[in-house]
BAVEX-785867 format. One record per atom (N, C-alpha, C): x, y, z. Coordinates in nm, 3 decimals, padded with zeros to 5 digits. Example, Ala and Ser with C-alpha at 12.3 -4.5 7.8 and 13.67 -1.06 7.14 Angstrom:
% BAVEX-785867
<c1: 01.319 c2: -00.569 c3: 00.780>
<c1: 01.230 c2: -00.450 c3: 00.780>
<c1: 01.320 c2: -00.330 c3: 00.780>
<c1: 01.285 c2: -00.225 c3: 00.708>
<c1: 01.367 c2: -00.106 c3: 00.714>
<c1: 01.290 c2: 00.003 c3: 00.787>
***
This chain:
% BAVEX-785867
<c1: 12.001 c2: 14.362 c3: 10.119>
<c1: 11.966 c2: 14.266 c3: 10.213>
<c1: 11.850 c2: 14.309 c3: 10.297>
<c1: 11.764 c2: 14.219 c3: 10.324>
<c1: 11.649 c2: 14.256 c3: 10.409>
<c1: 11.683 c2: 14.227 c3: 10.556>
<c1: 11.653 c2: 14.320 c3: 10.642>
<c1: 11.671 c2: 14.305 c3: 10.791>
<c1: 11.537 c2: 14.302 c3: 10.856>
<c1: 11.488 c2: 14.183 c3: 10.891>
<c1: 11.351 c2: 14.170 c3: 10.937>
<c1: 11.323 c2: 14.236 c3: 11.072>
<c1: 11.425 c2: 14.254 c3: 11.154>
<c1: 11.412 c2: 14.313 c3: 11.287>
<c1: 11.538 c2: 14.357 c3: 11.336>
<c1: 11.548 c2: 14.428 c3: 11.449>
<c1: 11.676 c2: 14.478 c3: 11.512>
<c1: 11.783 c2: 14.367 c3: 11.534>
<c1: 11.734 c2: 14.251 c3: 11.564>
<c1: 11.826 c2: 14.136 c3: 11.584>
<c1: 11.899 c2: 14.102 c3: 11.465>
<c1: 11.833 c2: 14.116 c3: 11.341>
<c1: 11.890 c2: 14.087 c3: 11.217>
<c1: 12.000 c2: 14.193 c3: 11.184>
<c1: 11.971 c2: 14.315 c3: 11.223>
<c1: 12.067 c2: 14.427 c3: 11.201>
<c1: 12.189 c2: 14.399 c3: 11.288>
<c1: 12.170 c2: 14.349 c3: 11.416>
<c1: 12.281 c2: 14.314 c3: 11.500>
<c1: 12.361 c2: 14.198 c3: 11.448>
<c1: 12.298 c2: 14.100 c3: 11.392>
<c1: 12.362 c2: 13.988 c3: 11.336>
<c1: 12.450 c2: 14.030 c3: 11.216>
<c1: 12.395 c2: 14.109 c3: 11.134>
<c1: 12.480 c2: 14.166 c3: 11.019>
<c1: 12.602 c2: 14.237 c3: 11.065>
<c1: 12.584 c2: 14.320 c3: 11.172>
<c1: 12.691 c2: 14.396 c3: 11.231>
<c1: 12.801 c2: 14.302 c3: 11.287>
<c1: 12.757 c2: 14.193 c3: 11.352>
<c1: 12.854 c2: 14.099 c3: 11.410>
<c1: 12.934 c2: 14.032 c3: 11.293>
<c1: 12.859 c2: 13.990 c3: 11.185>
<c1: 12.923 c2: 13.935 c3: 11.069>
<c1: 13.036 c2: 14.030 c3: 11.011>
<c1: 12.996 c2: 14.148 c3: 10.997>
<c1: 13.088 c2: 14.253 c3: 10.945>
<c1: 13.213 c2: 14.266 c3: 11.040>
<c1: 13.181 c2: 14.278 c3: 11.164>
<c1: 13.293 c2: 14.291 c3: 11.263>
<c1: 13.388 c2: 14.173 c3: 11.261>
<c1: 13.331 c2: 14.050 c3: 11.244>
<c1: 13.410 c2: 13.936 c3: 11.235>
<c1: 13.499 c2: 13.923 c3: 11.112>
<c1: 13.472 c2: 14.001 c3: 11.007>
<c1: 13.551 c2: 14.001 c3: 10.887>
<c1: 13.648 c2: 14.110 c3: 10.883>
<c1: 13.643 c2: 14.207 c3: 10.971>
<c1: 13.736 c2: 14.314 c3: 10.976>
<c1: 13.877 c2: 14.260 c3: 11.009>
<c1: 13.980 c2: 14.330 c3: 10.959>
<c1: 14.117 c2: 14.282 c3: 10.990>
<c1: 14.140 c2: 14.292 c3: 11.146>
<c1: 14.231 c2: 14.221 c3: 11.194>
<c1: 14.264 c2: 14.226 c3: 11.335>
<c1: 14.296 c2: 14.364 c3: 11.383>
<c1: 14.351 c2: 14.445 c3: 11.291>
<c1: 14.376 c2: 14.593 c3: 11.322>
<c1: 14.302 c2: 14.670 c3: 11.212>
<c1: 14.185 c2: 14.720 c3: 11.242>
<c1: 14.107 c2: 14.787 c3: 11.143>
<c1: 14.129 c2: 14.941 c3: 11.151>
<c1: 14.232 c2: 14.978 c3: 11.223>
<c1: 14.270 c2: 15.122 c3: 11.234>
<c1: 14.284 c2: 15.173 c3: 11.090>
<c1: 14.227 c2: 15.291 c3: 11.069>
<c1: 14.229 c2: 15.352 c3: 10.940>
<c1: 14.114 c2: 15.326 c3: 10.853>
<c1: 14.025 c2: 15.228 c3: 10.886>
<c1: 13.912 c2: 15.194 c3: 10.812>
<c1: 13.799 c2: 15.298 c3: 10.848>
<c1: 13.715 c2: 15.329 c3: 10.745>
<c1: 13.600 c2: 15.416 c3: 10.763>
<c1: 13.476 c2: 15.346 c3: 10.705>
<c1: 13.374 c2: 15.332 c3: 10.790>
<c1: 13.252 c2: 15.265 c3: 10.750>
<c1: 13.136 c2: 15.377 c3: 10.758>
<c1: 13.075 c2: 15.403 c3: 10.648>
<c1: 12.967 c2: 15.502 c3: 10.639>
<c1: 12.838 c2: 15.433 c3: 10.666>
<c1: 12.750 c2: 15.495 c3: 10.747>
<c1: 12.614 c2: 15.442 c3: 10.782>
<c1: 12.514 c2: 15.546 c3: 10.741>
<c1: 12.448 c2: 15.530 c3: 10.634>
<c1: 12.358 c2: 15.623 c3: 10.577>
<c1: 12.217 c2: 15.575 c3: 10.606>
<c1: 12.118 c2: 15.658 c3: 10.612>
<c1: 11.976 c2: 15.627 c3: 10.635>
<c1: 11.901 c2: 15.731 c3: 10.709>
<c1: 11.767 c2: 15.716 c3: 10.696>
<c1: 11.681 c2: 15.812 c3: 10.776>
<c1: 11.681 c2: 15.783 c3: 10.922>
<c1: 11.629 c2: 15.869 c3: 11.004>
<c1: 11.610 c2: 15.846 c3: 11.141>
<c1: 11.538 c2: 15.712 c3: 11.162>
<c1: 11.589 c2: 15.634 c3: 11.252>
<c1: 11.523 c2: 15.501 c3: 11.284>
<c1: 11.550 c2: 15.390 c3: 11.188>
<c1: 11.634 c2: 15.413 c3: 11.091>
<c1: 11.660 c2: 15.308 c3: 10.991>
<c1: 11.754 c2: 15.197 c3: 11.038>
<c1: 11.822 c2: 15.216 c3: 11.148>
<c1: 11.910 c2: 15.112 c3: 11.206>
<c1: 12.057 c2: 15.146 c3: 11.211>
<c1: 12.097 c2: 15.264 c3: 11.183>
<c1: 12.243 c2: 15.301 c3: 11.188>
<c1: 12.304 c2: 15.281 c3: 11.322>
<c1: 12.236 c2: 15.338 c3: 11.428>
<c1: 12.288 c2: 15.331 c3: 11.565>
<c1: 12.292 c2: 15.184 c3: 11.616>
<c1: 12.186 c2: 15.110 c3: 11.586>
<c1: 12.178 c2: 14.968 c3: 11.624>
<c1: 12.290 c2: 14.894 c3: 11.564>
<c1: 12.320 c2: 14.923 c3: 11.440>
<c1: 12.434 c2: 14.855 c3: 11.370>
<c1: 12.569 c2: 14.899 c3: 11.440>
<c1: 12.594 c2: 15.030 c3: 11.458>
<c1: 12.714 c2: 15.073 c3: 11.524>
<c1: 12.734 c2: 15.008 c3: 11.659>
<c1: 12.629 c2: 15.003 c3: 11.744>
<c1: 12.640 c2: 14.943 c3: 11.875>
<c1: 12.677 c2: 14.802 c3: 11.866>
<c1: 12.620 c2: 14.731 c3: 11.772>
<c1: 12.649 c2: 14.584 c3: 11.757>
<c1: 12.792 c2: 14.561 c3: 11.709>
<c1: 12.839 c2: 14.647 c3: 11.626>
<c1: 12.983 c2: 14.631 c3: 11.582>
<c1: 13.075 c2: 14.654 c3: 11.703>
<c1: 13.042 c2: 14.752 c3: 11.781>
<c1: 13.131 c2: 14.787 c3: 11.895>
<c1: 13.130 c2: 14.665 c3: 11.991>
<c1: 13.014 c2: 14.613 c3: 12.019>
<c1: 13.004 c2: 14.497 c3: 12.116>
<c1: 13.075 c2: 14.375 c3: 12.058>
<c1: 13.057 c2: 14.359 c3: 11.929>
<c1: 13.127 c2: 14.240 c3: 11.859>
<c1: 13.277 c2: 14.257 c3: 11.861>
<c1: 13.329 c2: 14.380 c3: 11.864>
<c1: 13.475 c2: 14.401 c3: 11.869>
<c1: 13.526 c2: 14.406 c3: 12.011>
<c1: 13.440 c2: 14.381 c3: 12.109>
<c1: 13.485 c2: 14.369 c3: 12.252>
<c1: 13.450 c2: 14.471 c3: 12.346>
<c1: 13.379 c2: 14.574 c3: 12.304>
<c1: 13.332 c2: 14.673 c3: 12.398>
<c1: 13.217 c2: 14.626 c3: 12.484>
<c1: 13.241 c2: 14.627 c3: 12.613>
<c1: 13.132 c2: 14.576 c3: 12.705>
<c1: 13.051 c2: 14.680 c3: 12.772>
<c1: 13.083 c2: 14.802 c3: 12.763>
<c1: 13.007 c2: 14.907 c3: 12.835>
<c1: 12.894 c2: 14.964 c3: 12.745>
<c1: 12.839 c2: 15.073 c3: 12.802>
<c1: 12.734 c2: 15.134 c3: 12.724>
<c1: 12.782 c2: 15.206 c3: 12.599>
<c1: 12.695 c2: 15.228 c3: 12.508>
<c1: 12.731 c2: 15.288 c3: 12.379>
<c1: 12.622 c2: 15.397 c3: 12.355>
<c1: 12.657 c2: 15.519 c3: 12.409>
<c1: 12.562 c2: 15.627 c3: 12.387>
<c1: 12.557 c2: 15.681 c3: 12.250>
<c1: 12.453 c2: 15.744 c3: 12.209>
<c1: 12.451 c2: 15.803 c3: 12.081>
<c1: 12.537 c2: 15.925 c3: 12.075>
<c1: 12.619 c2: 15.940 c3: 11.967>
<c1: 12.704 c2: 16.057 c3: 11.957>
<c1: 12.633 c2: 16.178 c3: 11.898>
<c1: 12.501 c2: 16.182 c3: 11.898>
<c1: 12.427 c2: 16.294 c3: 11.842>
<c1: 12.475 c2: 16.430 c3: 11.898>
<c1: 12.495 c2: 16.437 c3: 12.028>
<c1: 12.525 c2: 16.563 c3: 12.091>
<c1: 12.683 c2: 16.578 c3: 12.104>
<c1: 12.752 c2: 16.474 c3: 12.137>
<c1: 12.899 c2: 16.487 c3: 12.155>
<c1: 12.964 c2: 16.479 c3: 12.014>
<c1: 12.902 c2: 16.431 c3: 11.916>
<c1: 12.947 c2: 16.417 c3: 11.779>
<c1: 13.055 c2: 16.304 c3: 11.759>
<c1: 13.142 c2: 16.281 c3: 11.862>
<c1: 13.237 c2: 16.174 c3: 11.848>
<c1: 13.235 c2: 16.096 c3: 11.981>
<c1: 13.220 c2: 15.965 c3: 11.981>
<c1: 13.229 c2: 15.887 c3: 12.102>
<c1: 13.345 c2: 15.794 c3: 12.072>
<c1: 13.456 c2: 15.806 c3: 12.148>
<c1: 13.572 c2: 15.715 c3: 12.139>
<c1: 13.567 c2: 15.591 c3: 12.218>
<c1: 13.614 c2: 15.485 c3: 12.167>
<c1: 13.625 c2: 15.352 c3: 12.244>
<c1: 13.762 c2: 15.301 c3: 12.222>
<c1: 13.825 c2: 15.264 c3: 12.334>
<c1: 13.962 c2: 15.204 c3: 12.330>
<c1: 13.941 c2: 15.059 c3: 12.343>
<c1: 13.974 c2: 14.986 c3: 12.235>
<c1: 13.962 c2: 14.842 c3: 12.230>
<c1: 14.103 c2: 14.781 c3: 12.236>
<c1: 14.120 c2: 14.655 c3: 12.262>
<c1: 14.249 c2: 14.600 c3: 12.271>
<c1: 14.346 c2: 14.610 c3: 12.156>
<c1: 14.292 c2: 14.607 c3: 12.030>
<c1: 14.384 c2: 14.622 c3: 11.915>
<c1: 14.378 c2: 14.761 c3: 11.854>
<c1: 14.286 c2: 14.841 c3: 11.876>
<c1: 14.278 c2: 14.972 c3: 11.817>
<c1: 14.159 c2: 15.053 c3: 11.874>
<c1: 14.154 c2: 15.181 c3: 11.836>
<c1: 14.044 c2: 15.266 c3: 11.882>
<c1: 13.933 c2: 15.254 c3: 11.781>
<c1: 13.813 c2: 15.278 c3: 11.827>
<c1: 13.694 c2: 15.288 c3: 11.740>
<c1: 13.628 c2: 15.418 c3: 11.773>
<c1: 13.590 c2: 15.495 c3: 11.671>
<c1: 13.522 c2: 15.628 c3: 11.689>
<c1: 13.386 c2: 15.617 c3: 11.623>
<c1: 13.286 c2: 15.630 c3: 11.708>
<c1: 13.143 c2: 15.640 c3: 11.662>
<c1: 13.113 c2: 15.788 c3: 11.640>
<c1: 13.087 c2: 15.827 c3: 11.525>
<c1: 13.079 c2: 15.962 c3: 11.478>
<c1: 12.937 c2: 15.995 c3: 11.420>
<c1: 12.882 c2: 16.103 c3: 11.462>
<c1: 12.748 c2: 16.143 c3: 11.414>
<c1: 12.765 c2: 16.279 c3: 11.354>
<c1: 12.742 c2: 16.288 c3: 11.228>
<c1: 12.759 c2: 16.415 c3: 11.150>
<c1: 12.628 c2: 16.489 c3: 11.127>
<c1: 12.521 c2: 16.449 c3: 11.193>
<c1: 12.390 c2: 16.512 c3: 11.167>
<c1: 12.388 c2: 16.658 c3: 11.182>
<c1: 12.473 c2: 16.712 c3: 11.282>
<c1: 12.471 c2: 16.858 c3: 11.304>
<c1: 12.578 c2: 16.930 c3: 11.217>
<c1: 12.644 c2: 16.858 c3: 11.137>
<c1: 12.751 c2: 16.920 c3: 11.049>
<c1: 12.683 c2: 16.981 c3: 10.928>
<c1: 12.730 c2: 17.098 c3: 10.894>
<c1: 12.674 c2: 17.170 c3: 10.779>
<c1: 12.759 c2: 17.155 c3: 10.657>
<c1: 12.895 c2: 17.147 c3: 10.671>
<c1: 12.981 c2: 17.130 c3: 10.555>
<c1: 13.099 c2: 17.044 c3: 10.594>
<c1: 13.159 c2: 16.995 c3: 10.489>
<c1: 13.279 c2: 16.906 c3: 10.505>
<c1: 13.390 c2: 16.981 c3: 10.584>
<c1: 13.401 c2: 17.111 c3: 10.559>
<c1: 13.503 c2: 17.184 c3: 10.628>
<c1: 13.501 c2: 17.177 c3: 10.783>
<c1: 13.383 c2: 17.146 c3: 10.837>
<c1: 13.366 c2: 17.137 c3: 10.981>
<c1: 13.426 c2: 17.011 c3: 11.039>
<c1: 13.463 c2: 16.920 c3: 10.953>
<c1: 13.525 c2: 16.790 c3: 11.005>
<c1: 13.651 c2: 16.820 c3: 11.079>
<c1: 13.732 c2: 16.921 c3: 11.034>
<c1: 13.856 c2: 16.948 c3: 11.110>
<c1: 13.825 c2: 16.999 c3: 11.252>
<c1: 13.719 c2: 17.067 c3: 11.267>
<c1: 13.686 c2: 17.112 c3: 11.408>
<c1: 13.653 c2: 16.997 c3: 11.495>
<c1: 13.612 c2: 16.884 c3: 11.442>
<c1: 13.586 c2: 16.761 c3: 11.518>
<c1: 13.720 c2: 16.685 c3: 11.549>
<c1: 13.825 c2: 16.727 c3: 11.488>
<c1: 13.957 c2: 16.662 c3: 11.503>
<c1: 13.962 c2: 16.539 c3: 11.406>
<c1: 13.893 c2: 16.549 c3: 11.291>
<c1: 13.894 c2: 16.436 c3: 11.199>
<c1: 14.027 c2: 16.382 c3: 11.172>
<c1: 14.124 c2: 16.458 c3: 11.141>
<c1: 14.259 c2: 16.410 c3: 11.112>
<c1: 14.322 c2: 16.329 c3: 11.232>
<c1: 14.281 c2: 16.355 c3: 11.353>
<c1: 14.331 c2: 16.289 c3: 11.464>
<c1: 14.258 c2: 16.152 c3: 11.490>
<c1: 14.158 c2: 16.122 c3: 11.414>
<c1: 14.087 c2: 16.000 c3: 11.423>
<c1: 14.133 c2: 15.892 c3: 11.330>
<c1: 14.243 c2: 15.915 c3: 11.260>
<c1: 14.297 c2: 15.820 c3: 11.159>
<c1: 14.350 c2: 15.692 c3: 11.226>
<c1: 14.374 c2: 15.697 c3: 11.355>
<c1: 14.440 c2: 15.577 c3: 11.420>
<c1: 14.331 c2: 15.478 c3: 11.462>
<c1: 14.211 c2: 15.497 c3: 11.422>
<c1: 14.106 c2: 15.398 c3: 11.464>
<c1: 14.008 c2: 15.368 c3: 11.352>
<c1: 13.919 c2: 15.281 c3: 11.381>
<c1: 13.802 c2: 15.249 c3: 11.292>
<c1: 13.700 c2: 15.358 c3: 11.316>
<c1: 13.652 c2: 15.419 c3: 11.203>
<c1: 13.554 c2: 15.522 c3: 11.217>
<c1: 13.418 c2: 15.470 c3: 11.165>
<c1: 13.324 c2: 15.471 c3: 11.253>
<c1: 13.184 c2: 15.431 c3: 11.218>
<c1: 13.108 c2: 15.568 c3: 11.209>
<c1: 13.068 c2: 15.609 c3: 11.087>
<c1: 13.021 c2: 15.744 c3: 11.062>
<c1: 12.872 c2: 15.744 c3: 11.027>
<c1: 12.785 c2: 15.802 c3: 11.113>
<c1: 12.648 c2: 15.810 c3: 11.084>
<c1: 12.622 c2: 15.947 c3: 11.016>
<c1: 12.534 c2: 15.955 c3: 10.929>
<c1: 12.499 c2: 16.075 c3: 10.852>
<c1: 12.616 c2: 16.123 c3: 10.766>
<c1: 12.685 c2: 16.039 c3: 10.693>
<c1: 12.801 c2: 16.079 c3: 10.615>
<c1: 12.755 c2: 16.170 c3: 10.499>
<c1: 12.631 c2: 16.166 c3: 10.461>
<c1: 12.595 c2: 16.256 c3: 10.347>
<c1: 12.602 c2: 16.398 c3: 10.382>
<c1: 12.622 c2: 16.436 c3: 10.513>
<c1: 12.647 c2: 16.577 c3: 10.556>
<c1: 12.785 c2: 16.622 c3: 10.509>
<c1: 12.874 c2: 16.537 c3: 10.488>
<c1: 13.011 c2: 16.563 c3: 10.432>
<c1: 13.033 c2: 16.479 c3: 10.314>
<c1: 12.982 c2: 16.511 c3: 10.201>
<c1: 12.982 c2: 16.423 c3: 10.083>
<c1: 13.111 c2: 16.370 c3: 10.038>
<c1: 13.220 c2: 16.437 c3: 10.065>
<c1: 13.357 c2: 16.386 c3: 10.017>
<c1: 13.405 c2: 16.266 c3: 10.096>
<c1: 13.334 c2: 16.231 c3: 10.199>
<c1: 13.379 c2: 16.116 c3: 10.281>
<c1: 13.377 c2: 15.991 c3: 10.201>
<c1: 13.298 c2: 15.972 c3: 10.097>
<c1: 13.300 c2: 15.853 c3: 10.012>
<c1: 13.434 c2: 15.833 c3: 09.958>
<c1: 13.510 c2: 15.942 c3: 09.931>
<c1: 13.645 c2: 15.929 c3: 09.866>
<c1: 13.747 c2: 15.866 c3: 09.958>
<c1: 13.726 c2: 15.863 c3: 10.089>
<c1: 13.826 c2: 15.805 c3: 10.175>
<c1: 13.766 c2: 15.691 c3: 10.260>
<c1: 13.639 c2: 15.654 c3: 10.235>
<c1: 13.571 c2: 15.545 c3: 10.308>
<c1: 13.601 c2: 15.413 c3: 10.247>
<c1: 13.585 c2: 15.307 c3: 10.325>
<c1: 13.608 c2: 15.176 c3: 10.276>
<c1: 13.469 c2: 15.101 c3: 10.237>
<c1: 13.369 c2: 15.129 c3: 10.322>
<c1: 13.240 c2: 15.061 c3: 10.297>
<c1: 13.128 c2: 15.164 c3: 10.329>
<c1: 13.023 c2: 15.158 c3: 10.253>
<c1: 12.898 c2: 15.235 c3: 10.281>
<c1: 12.786 c2: 15.140 c3: 10.292>
<c1: 12.715 c2: 15.158 c3: 10.412>
<c1: 12.593 c2: 15.083 c3: 10.431>
<c1: 12.477 c2: 15.187 c3: 10.423>
<c1: 12.383 c2: 15.167 c3: 10.326>
<c1: 12.267 c2: 15.250 c3: 10.314>
<c1: 12.144 c2: 15.181 c3: 10.368>
<c1: 12.093 c2: 15.221 c3: 10.479>
<c1: 11.982 c2: 15.164 c3: 10.551>
<c1: 11.853 c2: 15.233 c3: 10.502>
<c1: 11.749 c2: 15.153 c3: 10.488>
<c1: 11.613 c2: 15.205 c3: 10.454>
<c1: 11.507 c2: 15.120 c3: 10.511>
<c1: 11.384 c2: 15.165 c3: 10.495>
<c1: 11.268 c2: 15.092 c3: 10.542>
<c1: 11.216 c2: 14.998 c3: 10.431>
<c1: 11.179 c2: 14.872 c3: 10.476>
<c1: 11.125 c2: 14.775 c3: 10.385>
<c1: 11.010 c2: 14.701 c3: 10.459>
<c1: 10.889 c2: 14.745 c3: 10.425>
<c1: 10.772 c2: 14.690 c3: 10.492>
<c1: 10.779 c2: 14.722 c3: 10.641>
<c1: 10.769 c2: 14.624 c3: 10.725>
<c1: 10.781 c2: 14.643 c3: 10.871>
<c1: 10.926 c2: 14.630 c3: 10.919>
<c1: 11.013 c2: 14.598 c3: 10.829>
<c1: 11.161 c2: 14.580 c3: 10.865>
<c1: 11.242 c2: 14.684 c3: 10.796>
<c1: 11.368 c2: 14.647 c3: 10.778>
<c1: 11.464 c2: 14.740 c3: 10.722>
<c1: 11.534 c2: 14.666 c3: 10.609>
<c1: 11.599 c2: 14.746 c3: 10.529>
<c1: 11.681 c2: 14.691 c3: 10.420>
<c1: 11.813 c2: 14.768 c3: 10.422>
<c1: 11.925 c2: 14.701 c3: 10.373>
<c1: 12.045 c2: 14.764 c3: 10.374>
<c1: 12.116 c2: 14.724 c3: 10.240>
<c1: 12.186 c2: 14.830 c3: 10.183>
<c1: 12.266 c2: 14.802 c3: 10.069>
<c1: 12.413 c2: 14.830 c3: 10.108>
<c1: 12.496 c2: 14.729 c3: 10.095>
<c1: 12.641 c2: 14.746 c3: 10.132>
<c1: 12.722 c2: 14.767 c3: 10.002>
<c1: 12.812 c2: 14.862 c3: 10.003>
<c1: 12.894 c2: 14.893 c3: 09.892>
<c1: 13.034 c2: 14.904 c3: 09.941>
<c1: 13.127 c2: 14.831 c3: 09.879>
<c1: 13.270 c2: 14.844 c3: 09.905>
<c1: 13.316 c2: 14.959 c3: 09.819>
<c1: 13.387 c2: 15.051 c3: 09.887>
<c1: 13.433 c2: 15.177 c3: 09.820>
<c1: 13.586 c2: 15.174 c3: 09.784>
<c1: 13.654 c2: 15.077 c3: 09.855>
<c1: 13.797 c2: 15.054 c3: 09.819>
<c1: 13.808 c2: 14.907 c3: 09.791>
<c1: 13.925 c2: 14.863 c3: 09.746>
<c1: 13.952 c2: 14.722 c3: 09.719>
<c1: 13.931 c2: 14.636 c3: 09.844>
<c1: 13.986 c2: 14.682 c3: 09.958>
<c1: 13.963 c2: 14.606 c3: 10.078>
<c1: 13.820 c2: 14.605 c3: 10.122>
<c1: 13.746 c2: 14.715 c3: 10.109>
<c1: 13.608 c2: 14.723 c3: 10.145>
<c1: 13.523 c2: 14.635 c3: 10.054>
<c1: 13.559 c2: 14.631 c3: 09.924>
<c1: 13.483 c2: 14.547 c3: 09.835>
<c1: 13.504 c2: 14.399 c3: 09.860>
<c1: 13.623 c2: 14.363 c3: 09.902>
<c1: 13.653 c2: 14.219 c3: 09.935>
<c1: 13.574 c2: 14.186 c3: 10.060>
<c1: 13.569 c2: 14.270 c3: 10.162>
<c1: 13.493 c2: 14.246 c3: 10.274>
<c1: 13.343 c2: 14.225 c3: 10.243>
<c1: 13.288 c2: 14.320 c3: 10.168>
<c1: 13.146 c2: 14.307 c3: 10.127>
<c1: 13.118 c2: 14.181 c3: 10.047>
<c1: 13.215 c2: 14.144 c3: 09.964>
<c1: 13.197 c2: 14.021 c3: 09.884>
<c1: 13.196 c2: 13.899 c3: 09.975>
<c1: 13.267 c2: 13.903 c3: 10.087>
<c1: 13.268 c2: 13.796 c3: 10.179>
<c1: 13.152 c2: 13.788 c3: 10.260>
<c1: 13.067 c2: 13.891 c3: 10.267>
<c1: 12.940 c2: 13.898 c3: 10.345>
<c1: 12.820 c2: 13.868 c3: 10.261>
<c1: 12.821 c2: 13.894 c3: 10.134>
<c1: 12.702 c2: 13.880 c3: 10.055>
<c1: 12.700 c2: 13.740 c3: 09.991>
<c1: 12.584 c2: 13.684 c3: 09.977>
<c1: 12.570 c2: 13.562 c3: 09.915>
<c1: 12.431 c2: 13.563 c3: 09.835>
<c1: 12.386 c2: 13.446 c3: 09.813>
<c1: 12.260 c2: 13.438 c3: 09.737>
<c1: 12.141 c2: 13.473 c3: 09.816>
<c1: 12.151 c2: 13.459 c3: 09.952>
<c1: 12.036 c2: 13.482 c3: 10.034>
<c1: 12.039 c2: 13.630 c3: 10.082>
<c1: 11.934 c2: 13.702 c3: 10.041>
<c1: 11.931 c2: 13.846 c3: 10.063>
<c1: 11.855 c2: 13.878 c3: 10.195>
<c1: 11.821 c2: 13.778 c3: 10.274>
<c1: 11.759 c2: 13.813 c3: 10.405>
<c1: 11.851 c2: 13.771 c3: 10.517>
<c1: 11.863 c2: 13.859 c3: 10.610>
<c1: 11.951 c2: 13.832 c3: 10.727>
<c1: 11.861 c2: 13.802 c3: 10.843>
<c1: 11.892 c2: 13.692 c3: 10.909>
<c1: 11.817 c2: 13.659 c3: 11.031>
<c1: 11.905 c2: 13.664 c3: 11.146>
<c1: 11.845 c2: 13.671 c3: 11.267>
<c1: 11.926 c2: 13.686 c3: 11.386>
<c1: 11.988 c2: 13.547 c3: 11.429>
***
């Protein structure tokens, strides 16, 4: 899908958030892409669409930013500083199972694909961005199928 501008990225995030189950605890969404490709914009828009009204700082230095929402917790996770999958336990990864995990830089812990539901791979496309969405579980594939259609351009 082509994302012409940041507003289109936010629109896609709102659509995805609207299709998540009422209790998305236990879901993992991987956000891959280079610096500036739209990962954080997408994560912030998902959080806002799910009801978070405050600021959404980048988890680059804290590594995990938790958000308590009415139905479940959401964890915005940045693995850029992670060197190996084994470091996930130092982050308290197993304690984050009670919420929706939005994971930036998942390629730093390659085995995350095995437990994730959806992967979004962001890239640059001309002056805009492009994203490829992949369902990694049955539930993830059903959600992705509900989002994709014949139109490959997302507008705000």
